[in-house]
C-alpha angles and dihedrals in degrees: 000000000000115000095241097059090045092048089052091049091052091051091047091051092048090049091052095048090045092051089048092049091048090049095050090050092051092048092044095046092049092049088050092053090048090053095042096051090043085066097051128085108201093184111162138139109300140159093250145009103222117201117201114222132244134171125325131184119213093328095318116114116236114243090259088055094043093055091053090048095050088052093051089050090054091052092047089049090051090056094246088136140005093228142030120218118204118200140194135099132240119265126213110290095013118125090203137042117232086246094055091044091052094046091050088050093054097044093051088054090056106267105140109258090229090062099053115077118193116211103187101180123104137057098212140026094276097048091046096053093044089054090050092048089053088049092051092052088052097049095039104244128119117183129076145180109215115215117199138120117305097254092048095051100089096051093044093049091050093050093047092053091043086056093055107266127123094238139183131170134242108179123204116245096204140062133068095301096069100037103093137028089234091056093046092050095049092053093045088055093046094047091046089058093045095050093049089048089053092048091054100038107020083227134112128258095194119124131199091260098042095098093211104108 
């Protein structure tokens, strides 16, 4: 075989290997950041604790959503913020939005009704944080502590900041998402893919059954 074709093949092989290595580094680095941020609680004084919605059943929050709401209540009781914002829209056939179900749950647990704001727009994480950012501009506040599951925290925080909020994360440490290593690994893989997709498209990969807000 002539030298020139062999040389081109070697370069093509090196380019393919290089591209695969770069891709592996990007995916691995993103997965590490998902895992790293999941382990950090950035609680600090803010204008609002924002709870990302998850499934609700006839006004009753799912176990994942309830764990997030209880964590937000704890932060509120510590004096981290003067208000809690619940999020999540209303799906076809539902009598309540996730935000309404979350607000009712907190009020029933003793949080003053005037300190819980339901923002019921958005069918996914991106739509929810964009709706919260719009409400923040309307009401004149800027900073937020985002409450979600640990593995969801990095993407949620990035989306909130991209939407104009001064945002940090305070992940819940209870609920089904953090109970087993298998579940944790599954959510880390999913969140890595969802974050890479968002970085490329500035769109959300959430689905109605994702359970991640």
